[in-house]
N, C-alpha and C positions, 0 to 999 in steps of 0.2 A: 504494500499499500504506499510505503514511503516513495517508491518510484513515481506513482501517479501523482501524489502531492508535489513532488519535484517538478514534474511536468507542469502542473497548474502554476506553480510559482514562476517557472521560466516563460510561460505564456504571458503572464502578467506584465513581464518585462519588455515584451515585444512592443513595436510601435503599432499604431492603430492600422496602418496599412497592411502590416504582417499579420495582425490579428484577423483582418478581414480576409486575406489570402488564405489563412489557415482555416477559417470558416468555410470558404469555398471548397478547399481540399477536403475537409471533414465531411461536408455535405455530399460530395462526389463519392467518397469512399463508403459512407453509410448507404447511399442509394444503390451502389454495386453490391454490397453485402446483402441488402434487402432482396434485390433481384435474384441473387444466388439462393437465397433462402426460399423464395417463391418458387424457383425453378425445381429446387429439391423436393418441395412439397408436391408439386406437380408430378414429378417423377414417381413419388411414393404413392400418389392417388391413381396414377395409371397402373402401377403394379398391383394395387388393391382391387381396381376394376377388373383387371384380367384374372386375378385369383378369386373373384366372386365376393370378396370381402366388402366391397363399396357398393352401396344400394342407393338407388334414386327414388323418390317418392313423388307422386303426382299432385299431392295436396298436403297442406300442413296438417290437417287432421290425420292422414295416414301416417305421417311421421310421428305425430304425438302419440298415436295408438301404439306404434312399435316401441317408443321409448317408455311408455307407462304399462306396457303388457308384461 
């Protein structure tokens, strides 16, 4: 945890322009990681669909009936 605190302190010492650049870079990194996470979930869902574990329901009532049965 000390390492994270050290990074925060170093960021505080950056100029405003450097902080803004870092913000843009972090936004890009976070978006890329989120896209990868979504892709991984998509691949897992396809696997569940092929194996028959994933089911679709035509109405909310049918889904609720399955959940509470």
